[in-house]
C-alpha positions as CSV (number, residue, x, y, z in Angstrom):
1,M,28.8,-0.9,-29.0
2,H,27.0,-1.2,-25.6
3,C,26.8,2.6,-25.4
4,S,25.3,3.1,-28.8
5,V,22.5,0.6,-28.0
6,K,21.8,2.4,-24.7
7,I,21.7,5.8,-26.5
8,L,19.4,4.3,-29.2
9,C,17.1,2.9,-26.5
10,M,17.0,6.3,-24.7
11,Q,16.2,8.1,-28.0
12,T,13.4,5.6,-28.7
13,A,12.0,6.1,-25.2
14,I,12.0,9.9,-25.6
15,N,10.3,9.7,-29.0
16,N,7.6,7.4,-27.6
17,Q,6.7,9.6,-24.7
18,E,3.2,11.1,-24.9
19,K,3.1,14.8,-24.9
20,A,0.8,16.5,-22.4
21,P,-2.3,17.7,-24.1
22,V,-2.6,21.5,-24.5
23,F,-5.7,22.9,-23.0
24,A,-7.3,26.2,-23.9
25,S,-7.2,28.9,-21.2
26,P,-10.4,29.3,-19.3
27,T,-12.7,32.1,-20.3
28,M,-13.5,35.0,-18.0
29,P,-17.0,33.6,-17.1
30,E,-15.4,30.2,-16.3
31,L,-12.8,31.9,-14.1
32,L,-15.6,33.9,-12.3
33,Q,-17.5,30.7,-11.8
34,L,-14.5,29.0,-10.3
35,L,-13.8,32.0,-8.1
36,E,-17.4,31.9,-6.8
37,E,-17.1,28.1,-6.1
38,K,-13.9,28.7,-4.2
39,D,-15.4,31.5,-2.2
40,H,-18.4,29.3,-1.3
41,I,-16.1,26.4,-0.2
42,I,-14.1,28.8,2.0
43,E,-17.3,30.2,3.6
44,E,-18.5,26.6,4.3
45,R,-15.1,25.8,5.9
46,N,-15.2,29.0,8.0
47,Q,-18.6,28.1,9.3
48,F,-17.5,24.6,10.1
49,I,-14.4,25.9,12.0
50,A,-16.6,28.4,13.9
51,E,-18.9,25.6,15.0
52,Q,-16.0,23.4,16.0
53,Q,-14.5,26.3,18.1
54,K,-17.9,26.7,19.9
55,L,-18.0,23.0,20.6
56,L,-14.4,23.1,21.8
57,K,-15.2,25.9,24.2
58,L,-18.2,24.1,25.5
59,L,-16.2,20.9,26.1
60,E,-13.4,22.8,27.8
61,E,-15.9,24.4,30.2
62,K,-17.5,21.0,30.9
63,L,-14.1,19.6,31.6
64,R,-13.3,22.5,33.9
65,L,-16.5,22.0,35.8
66,A,-16.0,18.3,36.1
67,K,-12.5,18.9,37.5
68,L,-13.8,21.4,40.0
69,Q,-16.5,18.9,41.1
70,R,-14.0,16.1,41.4
71,F,-11.1,17.9,42.9
72,G,-12.8,20.9,44.4
73,S,-12.5,21.9,48.1
74,S,-15.8,20.3,49.0
75,S,-14.6,16.8,48.0
76,E,-11.7,16.8,50.5
77,K,-11.1,18.7,53.7
78,W,-7.6,19.3,55.1
79,T,-7.0,20.2,58.7
80,P,-3.7,21.8,59.6
81,K,-3.6,20.3,63.1
82,L,-3.9,16.8,61.9
83,G,-2.1,17.3,58.7
84,Q,-4.3,14.8,57.0
85,S,-7.4,14.6,54.8
86,L,-10.8,14.0,56.3
87,K,-13.6,12.6,54.3
């Protein structure tokens, strides 16, 4: 008896499920419009990526120059005779 109640509940649940609405296929002009929008979004993202790459290169160069300034040969002198740093 327990199994029949369970089966009845499952059948009721299946019957009560909402069916997904059926949509009409997009028309050719709608597809073309979507394609243009997609291309526009891709172009905007490509421009953003290019700007970010330029900024990254600039920051990398600034970091390189800062390291040279901080750790470059002019900031610290080494003499082989003394084996120590002079400032």
